[in-house]
Backbone as numpy.savetxt, mean C-alpha at the origin, in Angstrom:
# Nx Ny Nz CAx CAy CAz Cx Cy Cz
-11.12 -5.66 -1.00 -11.84 -4.04 -1.85 -11.82 -3.56 -2.89
-10.53 -4.40 -4.09 -10.77 -4.40 -4.96 -12.37 -5.04 -5.64
-13.06 -5.58 -5.29 -14.35 -6.38 -5.66 -15.74 -5.27 -5.27
-15.25 -4.76 -4.32 -16.26 -3.66 -3.83 -15.64 -2.62 -5.13
-14.45 -2.10 -5.39 -14.49 -1.05 -6.03 -15.51 -1.44 -7.78
-15.00 -2.83 -8.34 -15.51 -2.78 -9.26 -17.06 -2.91 -9.00
-17.55 -3.06 -8.00 -19.35 -2.90 -8.19 -19.40 -1.49 -8.08
-18.73 -0.89 -7.28 -19.59 0.57 -7.76 -19.01 1.29 -9.03
-17.84 0.92 -9.20 -17.95 2.20 -10.66 -16.72 1.07 -11.20
-16.70 0.53 -12.50 -15.56 -0.16 -12.70 -14.67 0.68 -13.75
-14.93 2.39 -13.84 -14.14 2.83 -15.01 -13.12 3.66 -14.03
-13.40 4.02 -12.48 -12.54 4.66 -11.59 -10.84 3.70 -11.87
-9.73 4.83 -12.16 -8.90 4.13 -12.16 -8.11 3.67 -10.36
-6.93 2.36 -10.70 -6.43 2.62 -8.96 -5.81 3.71 -8.65
-5.34 4.37 -9.24 -4.69 5.75 -8.48 -5.39 6.53 -8.11
-7.08 6.80 -8.91 -8.31 7.63 -7.96 -8.72 6.48 -6.73
-8.87 5.24 -7.15 -9.69 4.76 -6.40 -8.57 4.60 -4.98
-7.55 4.94 -4.68 -6.59 4.87 -3.68 -6.44 6.33 -2.82
-6.92 6.70 -3.42 -6.91 8.59 -2.78 -8.51 8.53 -2.43
-9.42 8.18 -2.75 -11.08 8.22 -2.01 -10.43 7.92 -0.55
-11.12 9.16 -0.12 -11.06 9.33 1.32 -11.65 7.88 2.32
-12.96 7.66 1.56 -13.27 6.48 2.38 -12.17 5.48 2.26
-11.31 4.83 1.62 -10.54 3.53 1.40 -9.55 4.19 2.32
-9.14 5.53 2.03 -8.07 6.03 3.13 -8.61 5.63 4.59
-9.73 5.79 4.69 -10.26 5.93 6.16 -10.22 4.38 6.21
-10.89 3.72 5.92 -10.73 2.10 6.05 -9.37 1.57 6.13
-8.04 1.80 5.42 -6.81 1.26 5.91 -6.16 2.24 6.90
-6.65 2.96 7.24 -6.45 3.78 8.81 -6.81 3.02 10.03
-7.90 2.69 9.64 -9.00 2.33 10.88 -8.21 0.63 10.94
-7.56 -0.17 9.61 -7.22 -1.24 9.88 -6.14 -1.44 10.87
-5.34 -0.13 10.50 -3.61 -0.25 10.53 -3.84 0.42 12.31
-4.65 1.33 12.70 -5.12 1.80 13.96 -5.26 0.42 14.42
-6.08 -0.16 13.95 -6.56 -1.29 14.85 -5.18 -2.72 15.53
-4.45 -2.73 14.65 -3.48 -3.32 14.64 -2.09 -2.87 15.72
-2.06 -1.87 15.45 -1.10 -0.83 15.76 -1.46 -0.73 17.76
-2.46 -1.17 18.30 -3.03 -0.82 19.77 -1.92 -2.25 20.05
-1.76 -3.44 19.54 -1.42 -4.52 19.94 0.48 -4.28 20.09
0.68 -3.33 19.86 2.17 -3.61 19.47 2.93 -2.93 20.26
4.12 -2.63 20.64 4.83 -1.51 21.30 4.61 0.05 20.23
4.70 1.14 21.01 4.73 2.21 19.94 5.84 2.23 19.22
7.10 1.76 19.58 7.82 2.03 18.76 8.07 1.30 17.44
7.00 -0.04 17.72 7.11 -0.76 16.46 5.81 -0.47 15.25
4.88 0.61 16.10 3.56 0.79 14.94 4.01 1.72 14.00
2.94 1.39 13.02 3.10 2.03 11.70 2.57 3.43 12.45
3.37 4.41 11.66 2.88 5.85 11.71 2.13 6.18 10.86
2.84 6.17 9.45 2.86 6.92 7.92 2.37 5.69 7.42
1.34 5.72 6.44 1.73 4.37 5.32 1.33 5.01 3.57
1.45 4.47 2.90 1.37 4.76 1.42 0.78 3.74 0.92
-0.54 4.05 0.11 -1.43 3.10 -0.73 -1.03 3.27 -1.91
-0.10 2.00 -2.37 0.24 1.94 -3.97 -0.62 1.65 -5.18
-0.76 2.11 -6.54 -1.99 1.69 -7.52 -1.65 0.66 -8.03
0.06 -0.43 -8.22 -0.20 -1.22 -8.48 0.50 -2.67 -7.50
-0.25 -4.09 -7.52 0.49 -5.00 -6.53 1.97 -5.07 -7.48
2.60 -5.62 -6.25 4.03 -6.32 -6.14 4.11 -7.54 -6.98
4.74 -7.97 -8.09 4.22 -8.99 -8.39 6.16 -9.11 -9.33
6.03 -10.53 -10.06 7.47 -11.47 -10.43 7.33 -10.27 -12.07
5.92 -10.14 -12.78 6.08 -9.56 -13.53 6.64 -7.85 -13.56
6.30 -7.58 -12.24 6.42 -6.25 -12.38 8.28 -6.03 -12.05
8.53 -7.12 -11.32 9.93 -7.02 -10.52 10.37 -6.95 -9.74
9.11 -6.32 -8.84 9.57 -6.09 -6.91 9.78 -7.76 -6.23
9.41 -8.77 -7.41 8.91 -10.41 -6.29 10.36 -11.38 -7.55
10.68 -12.03 -6.51 11.26 -13.58 -7.32 10.59 -14.10 -7.61
10.72 -15.17 -8.44 9.54 -16.52 -8.71 9.36 -17.09 -7.35
10.48 -16.62 -6.85 10.04 -17.89 -5.10 8.86 -16.83 -4.60
8.84 -15.44 -4.91 7.73 -14.29 -3.99 8.49 -13.96 -2.95
10.00 -14.00 -2.97 10.77 -13.22 -1.95 11.01 -11.65 -2.73
10.86 -10.69 -1.96 11.12 -9.38 -2.20 12.50 -8.82 -2.73
12.15 -8.44 -3.82 13.47 -7.75 -4.31 14.05 -6.38 -3.83
14.45 -6.51 -2.51 14.45 -5.03 -1.85 15.33 -3.86 -2.57
16.18 -4.09 -3.55 17.09 -3.22 -3.85 16.07 -2.53 -4.68
15.01 -3.33 -5.70 14.30 -3.06 -7.22 12.87 -2.14 -5.77
12.64 -2.67 -4.80 11.61 -1.79 -4.54 12.36 -0.58 -4.13
13.31 -0.16 -3.36 13.92 1.24 -3.18 14.07 1.84 -4.32
14.82 1.32 -5.01 14.81 2.42 -6.48 13.83 2.88 -7.06
12.89 1.79 -7.61 11.33 2.03 -7.86 10.23 2.74 -6.89
10.40 2.86 -5.65 9.81 3.65 -4.92 10.06 4.48 -4.29
11.38 4.95 -4.53 12.39 5.93 -3.90 11.39 7.35 -3.25
10.92 7.60 -4.19 9.97 8.94 -4.22 8.94 8.68 -2.69
8.38 7.40 -2.79 7.32 7.40 -2.05 7.68 7.06 -0.34
8.92 6.02 -0.56 9.39 5.64 1.02 10.03 6.86 1.41
10.80 8.24 0.84 11.41 9.12 1.20 9.83 9.98 2.00
8.95 9.78 1.15 8.01 10.69 1.97 7.31 10.40 3.27
7.15 8.94 3.32 7.13 8.15 4.48 7.69 8.63 5.57
9.07 8.48 5.32 10.05 8.85 6.42 10.83 10.20 6.38
9.86 11.08 5.70 9.89 12.43 5.97 9.34 13.11 7.01
């Protein structure tokens, strides 16, 4: 998706890109496609796109590429609360 983004307009920020209706529609259709194969209680109901990738440098991952859940929960507290509200 990012490759398409750079072809269209390199000046658009990641924050603006993830709010584009076409991008949201694409990700929603992907989620709905995979939701049909799993039980209703396991389906993704709400999701948020982030403007940055999780990385070791960003602190969200260990060098073994494991998630640092505590860091993620602290860093994205507002977004997580929005999803679960």
